[in-house]
C-alpha positions as CSV (number, residue, x, y, z in Angstrom):
1,X,-28.5,21.6,14.2
2,X,-26.4,20.2,11.3
3,X,-22.7,19.7,11.7
4,X,-20.2,21.8,9.7
5,X,-18.3,20.2,6.9
6,X,-14.5,20.7,7.1
7,X,-13.1,20.8,3.6
8,X,-9.4,20.4,2.6
9,X,-8.0,23.2,0.5
10,X,-9.5,23.5,-3.0
11,X,-7.3,22.3,-5.9
12,X,-4.9,25.0,-7.3
13,X,-3.1,22.9,-9.9
14,X,-2.4,25.9,-12.1
15,X,0.1,27.2,-9.6
16,X,1.6,24.1,-7.9
17,X,0.9,20.8,-9.6
18,X,3.7,18.8,-11.1
19,X,3.8,15.3,-12.5
20,X,5.4,12.9,-10.1
21,X,6.7,10.6,-12.8
22,X,8.5,13.0,-15.2
23,X,8.2,16.4,-13.3
24,X,6.3,17.9,-16.2
25,X,3.9,20.9,-15.7
26,X,2.0,20.6,-19.0
27,X,-1.2,19.2,-17.3
28,X,-4.7,18.7,-18.7
29,X,-7.7,18.8,-16.4
30,X,-9.8,15.7,-17.0
31,X,-12.1,16.0,-14.1
32,X,-12.6,19.2,-12.1
33,X,-13.9,19.9,-8.6
34,X,-14.8,16.4,-7.7
35,X,-15.9,15.8,-4.1
36,X,-15.6,12.9,-1.7
37,X,-17.5,13.1,1.5
38,X,-16.8,11.1,4.6
39,X,-16.9,11.1,8.4
40,X,-13.7,12.6,9.7
41,X,-12.2,13.0,13.2
42,X,-14.0,16.3,13.6
43,X,-17.3,15.2,12.0
44,X,-18.5,15.3,8.4
45,X,-15.7,16.2,6.0
46,X,-15.1,16.5,2.3
47,X,-12.1,16.1,0.0
48,X,-12.1,18.2,-3.2
49,X,-9.9,17.2,-6.0
50,X,-9.2,17.4,-9.8
51,X,-8.0,14.6,-12.0
52,X,-5.1,15.7,-14.1
53,X,-3.3,14.2,-17.1
54,X,0.4,14.8,-17.9
55,X,1.2,15.6,-21.5
56,X,4.8,14.5,-21.1
57,X,4.6,11.0,-19.8
58,X,0.8,10.3,-19.9
59,X,0.4,9.8,-16.1
60,X,-3.0,10.6,-14.7
61,X,-3.4,11.5,-11.0
62,X,-5.8,13.1,-8.5
63,X,-4.7,16.5,-7.2
64,X,-4.2,17.5,-4.5
65,X,-3.3,14.1,-3.0
66,X,-5.6,13.1,-0.1
67,X,-4.2,13.0,3.4
68,X,-4.0,9.9,5.5
69,X,-7.5,10.3,7.1
70,X,-9.1,10.7,3.7
71,X,-7.3,7.7,2.3
72,X,-8.5,5.6,5.3
73,X,-12.1,6.7,4.6
74,X,-11.9,5.4,1.1
75,X,-11.7,1.8,2.3
76,X,-14.1,1.8,5.3
77,X,-16.9,0.1,3.3
78,X,-15.1,-1.8,0.5
79,X,-17.3,-4.5,-0.9
80,X,-14.4,-6.0,-2.9
81,X,-13.6,-8.1,0.2
82,X,-16.7,-10.4,-0.4
83,X,-15.5,-13.9,-0.8
84,X,-16.6,-17.2,-2.5
85,X,-15.0,-20.1,-0.6
86,X,-15.2,-22.4,-3.6
87,X,-13.5,-20.0,-6.0
88,X,-9.9,-21.0,-5.3
89,X,-10.5,-24.7,-6.0
90,X,-12.3,-24.0,-9.2
91,X,-9.6,-21.6,-10.3
92,X,-6.8,-24.0,-9.6
93,X,-8.4,-26.6,-11.7
94,X,-9.4,-24.3,-14.6
95,X,-8.1,-24.3,-18.1
96,X,-7.4,-20.6,-17.7
97,X,-4.6,-21.3,-15.3
98,X,-3.0,-24.0,-17.5
99,X,-3.1,-21.8,-20.5
100,X,-1.8,-18.8,-18.6
101,X,1.1,-20.8,-17.2
102,X,2.0,-22.0,-20.7
103,X,1.7,-18.4,-22.1
104,X,4.4,-17.1,-19.8
105,X,6.6,-20.1,-19.2
106,X,9.4,-18.7,-21.3
107,X,9.9,-15.8,-18.9
108,X,10.8,-18.3,-16.1
109,X,12.4,-20.9,-18.3
110,X,13.7,-19.4,-21.6
111,X,13.8,-22.6,-23.6
112,X,12.7,-23.6,-27.1
113,X,10.0,-25.9,-25.6
114,X,8.6,-23.1,-23.4
115,X,8.4,-20.7,-26.4
116,X,6.7,-23.3,-28.5
117,X,4.3,-24.1,-25.7
118,X,3.1,-20.4,-25.7
119,X,1.7,-20.8,-29.2
120,X,-1.7,-22.2,-28.3
121,X,-2.5,-19.7,-25.5
122,X,-1.3,-16.9,-27.8
123,X,-3.7,-18.1,-30.4
124,X,-6.5,-18.2,-27.8
125,X,-5.7,-14.6,-26.9
126,X,-6.2,-13.6,-30.6
127,X,-9.4,-15.6,-31.0
128,X,-11.0,-14.5,-27.7
129,X,-9.9,-10.9,-27.5
130,X,-8.6,-11.5,-24.0
131,X,-5.1,-11.9,-22.7
132,X,-3.3,-13.9,-20.0
133,X,-1.8,-11.3,-17.7
134,X,1.7,-11.7,-16.2
135,X,0.0,-11.6,-12.7
136,X,-1.9,-14.8,-13.7
137,X,0.6,-16.7,-15.8
138,X,4.1,-16.0,-14.4
139,X,3.7,-17.1,-10.7
140,X,2.7,-20.7,-11.4
141,X,5.9,-21.1,-13.4
142,X,8.0,-20.7,-10.2
143,X,9.1,-23.6,-8.0
144,X,6.6,-24.7,-5.5
145,X,9.0,-23.7,-2.8
146,X,9.2,-20.1,-4.0
147,X,8.4,-17.3,-1.5
148,X,5.6,-15.2,-3.0
149,X,3.8,-12.2,-1.6
150,X,0.5,-10.7,-2.8
151,X,0.4,-7.0,-2.0
152,X,-3.2,-5.8,-1.5
153,X,-4.6,-9.3,-1.4
154,X,-8.2,-8.2,-1.1
155,X,-10.4,-11.2,-0.7
156,X,-7.4,-13.5,-0.7
157,X,-8.7,-15.8,-3.4
158,X,-5.5,-15.7,-5.4
159,X,-3.3,-16.8,-2.5
160,X,-5.7,-19.7,-1.7
161,X,-5.6,-20.7,-5.4
162,X,-1.8,-20.8,-5.2
163,X,-2.1,-23.0,-2.1
164,X,-4.4,-25.3,-4.1
165,X,-1.7,-25.4,-6.8
166,X,0.9,-26.6,-4.2
167,X,2.7,-23.4,-3.1
168,X,3.5,-23.4,0.5
169,X,5.6,-20.2,1.3
170,X,2.9,-17.6,0.7
171,X,2.5,-14.2,2.2
172,X,-0.1,-11.4,1.9
173,X,-0.1,-7.7,2.7
174,X,-3.2,-5.5,3.0
175,X,-4.6,-2.5,4.9
176,X,-5.8,-2.9,8.5
177,X,-9.4,-2.6,7.4
178,X,-9.2,-6.1,5.8
179,X,-9.0,-7.9,9.1
180,X,-11.6,-10.6,8.4
181,X,-10.0,-11.8,5.3
182,X,-6.5,-11.5,6.9
183,X,-7.6,-13.9,9.8
184,X,-9.1,-16.4,7.3
185,X,-5.8,-16.5,5.4
186,X,-3.7,-16.9,8.6
187,X,-5.9,-19.9,9.4
188,X,-5.0,-21.3,6.0
189,X,-1.3,-21.0,6.6
190,X,-0.6,-17.8,4.8
191,X,1.8,-15.3,6.5
192,X,-0.1,-11.9,6.8
193,X,1.4,-8.5,7.2
194,X,-0.1,-5.0,7.7
195,X,1.0,-1.6,8.8
196,X,3.2,0.8,6.8
197,X,4.5,-1.2,3.8
198,X,7.7,0.7,3.3
199,X,8.8,0.2,6.9
200,X,7.9,-3.5,7.1
201,X,10.6,-6.1,7.4
202,X,8.5,-9.1,6.4
203,X,10.4,-11.5,8.6
204,X,13.7,-10.6,6.9
205,X,13.5,-13.2,4.2
206,X,13.6,-12.1,0.6
207,X,10.9,-13.0,-1.9
208,X,11.0,-14.7,-5.3
209,X,8.0,-12.9,-6.6
210,X,5.8,-10.0,-5.5
211,X,2.4,-9.5,-7.1
212,X,0.2,-6.4,-7.3
213,X,-3.2,-7.0,-8.9
214,X,-5.2,-3.8,-9.3
215,X,-3.2,-2.2,-6.5
216,X,-0.6,0.1,-8.3
217,X,-3.3,2.7,-9.0
218,X,-4.2,2.9,-5.3
219,X,-0.7,3.6,-3.9
220,X,-0.2,7.1,-2.4
221,X,3.6,6.9,-3.1
222,X,4.2,4.4,-5.9
223,X,7.9,5.3,-6.1
224,X,8.5,4.5,-2.5
225,X,6.6,1.2,-2.7
226,X,8.4,0.1,-5.8
227,X,11.7,0.9,-4.1
228,X,10.8,-1.2,-1.1
229,X,9.7,-4.1,-3.3
230,X,13.0,-4.0,-5.0
231,X,14.8,-4.4,-1.7
232,X,12.5,-7.2,-0.7
233,X,13.2,-9.3,-3.8
234,X,16.0,-11.8,-4.2
235,X,18.4,-11.0,-7.1
236,X,16.5,-12.2,-10.2
237,X,13.2,-12.0,-8.3
238,X,10.0,-10.9,-10.1
239,X,7.5,-8.1,-9.8
240,X,4.2,-8.6,-11.6
241,X,1.4,-6.0,-11.8
242,X,-1.9,-5.5,-13.5
243,X,-3.7,-2.1,-13.3
244,X,-5.9,0.4,-15.2
245,X,-4.3,2.5,-17.9
246,X,-4.5,6.1,-19.0
247,X,-4.5,5.2,-22.6
248,X,-8.2,5.0,-23.7
249,X,-10.3,7.3,-25.8
250,X,-13.4,6.0,-24.0
251,X,-12.0,7.4,-20.7
252,X,-11.2,10.7,-22.4
253,X,-14.8,11.0,-23.5
254,X,-16.5,9.5,-20.5
255,X,-14.2,9.7,-17.5
256,X,-16.8,9.1,-14.9
257,X,-18.5,6.2,-16.8
258,X,-15.4,4.3,-17.9
259,X,-15.3,0.8,-16.5
260,X,-12.1,1.3,-14.4
261,X,-12.8,4.8,-13.1
262,X,-12.9,4.6,-9.3
263,X,-11.8,8.0,-8.1
264,X,-10.5,9.0,-5.7
265,X,-9.6,5.4,-4.6
266,X,-7.7,5.3,-7.9
267,X,-5.1,7.9,-7.1
268,X,-3.3,7.3,-10.4
269,X,-3.9,6.0,-13.9
270,X,-0.5,4.9,-15.3
271,X,0.7,5.0,-18.9
272,X,3.3,2.8,-20.5
273,X,5.8,5.6,-20.4
274,X,5.1,6.5,-16.8
275,X,5.3,2.8,-15.8
276,X,8.7,2.5,-17.4
277,X,10.0,5.6,-15.6
278,X,8.8,4.4,-12.2
279,X,10.2,0.8,-12.7
280,X,13.5,1.8,-14.1
281,X,14.1,4.5,-11.5
282,X,13.5,1.8,-8.8
283,X,16.2,-0.4,-10.5
284,X,13.9,-3.0,-12.3
285,X,14.6,-4.5,-15.7
286,X,11.3,-4.8,-17.6
287,X,10.7,-8.2,-19.2
288,X,7.2,-7.6,-20.6
289,X,4.7,-4.7,-20.7
290,X,1.4,-5.0,-22.5
291,X,-1.5,-2.5,-22.9
292,X,-4.8,-4.3,-23.6
293,X,-8.5,-3.8,-23.9
294,X,-11.1,-5.0,-21.4
295,X,-14.5,-5.8,-22.9
296,X,-16.2,-5.4,-19.5
297,X,-14.9,-1.9,-19.3
298,X,-16.2,-1.3,-22.7
299,X,-19.6,-2.6,-21.6
300,X,-19.8,-0.3,-18.6
301,X,-18.7,2.8,-20.6
302,X,-21.2,2.2,-23.4
303,X,-24.1,1.3,-21.2
304,X,-23.6,4.2,-18.7
305,X,-21.7,6.8,-20.7
306,X,-23.6,6.5,-24.0
307,X,-27.0,4.9,-23.2
308,X,-27.7,5.7,-19.5
309,X,-28.1,3.2,-16.7
310,X,-31.7,2.2,-17.8
311,X,-30.7,1.0,-21.3
312,X,-28.2,-1.8,-20.8
313,X,-26.8,-4.0,-23.6
314,X,-26.2,-7.4,-22.1
315,X,-22.6,-8.2,-21.3
316,X,-22.5,-11.3,-23.6
317,X,-22.8,-9.0,-26.5
318,X,-19.6,-7.2,-25.5
319,X,-17.9,-10.6,-24.9
320,X,-18.7,-11.5,-28.5
321,X,-17.2,-8.2,-29.7
322,X,-14.1,-8.7,-27.6
323,X,-11.8,-9.8,-30.5
324,X,-12.8,-6.7,-32.5
325,X,-12.3,-4.5,-29.5
326,X,-8.8,-6.1,-28.9
327,X,-7.9,-5.4,-32.6
328,X,-9.0,-1.8,-32.3
329,X,-6.9,-1.3,-29.2
330,X,-3.8,-2.9,-30.8
331,X,-4.2,-0.7,-34.0
332,X,-5.0,2.5,-32.0
333,X,-2.3,2.0,-29.3
334,X,-5.1,2.2,-26.8
335,X,-6.3,0.0,-23.9
336,X,-8.0,-0.2,-20.5
337,X,-5.3,-2.1,-18.6
338,X,-1.6,-2.6,-18.4
339,X,0.1,-5.8,-17.3
340,X,3.8,-5.8,-16.6
341,X,6.6,-8.2,-15.5
342,X,9.9,-6.8,-14.3
343,X,12.7,-8.4,-12.4
344,X,15.5,-7.4,-10.1
345,X,18.8,-7.9,-12.0
346,X,20.8,-10.9,-10.8
347,X,23.8,-10.0,-8.7
């Protein structure tokens, strides 16, 4: 005899949905009646949701928001945690890190020399169609004694790369399901935290920088998390983030095939306007915010959305087209990802 499936209430956005960023009610249905199935406490369960877009601030979000049990089910089998032990050493020695550090040195040290040093990496960005994100380039400009936390550390490769670069006061936060990687990082000397983020004290010592790499879109309560991050930073401390954007005509046409569509794990797709609202309401001063195109997202969208899974154009073709795609994104005000650097004003 089959077990019953226990659904959550079906979406009723027409009557109750409101944008969490701006409070607007002018909402467009991007995806309707999507279903996530999982093993719940009472047996097989399903979560039904819509994905809505706000006409006011551009925020996209799943509705209704999943409960805690559903959110936990989203990460029970999360292959992102696979790890290459040689990756941190390669990354630390790579040209990419040196160029990224030079690209954003002026944020940490606003000198004429730092601004001049950004010229070559900026030229590389134009020629390659790729950019050096704030999450990659700003942290290596801090003192080696800086206290740095990676929120949602995943496989932990970035924290180990920072150790290879000489940073010693590193911390990571992630969900309980990531125990294997958490233990490996502890053995490497990284302080690891889990449990409810907003309630954590993190040893009571403030941070110089907190990083969220492809995490902001997963947060069930982004306003509360940003507020907690603000209190955890020293005056003048940095928040750097990189995450999918709700700014792309490819997503509008092919929302399921778009390269950064991972619903309902992605509870939000943020826009530049909604990002500014969230950060400014938390008290941050925004130092840099860039919307940019991702040629790998373009590759997935074209191959799956336009051609079907059996007719794939090789990724190197899209890598060669990256400069043209980057130009299109700049002209159209579109993009797949947002990278942002914000700081807590000095006392």
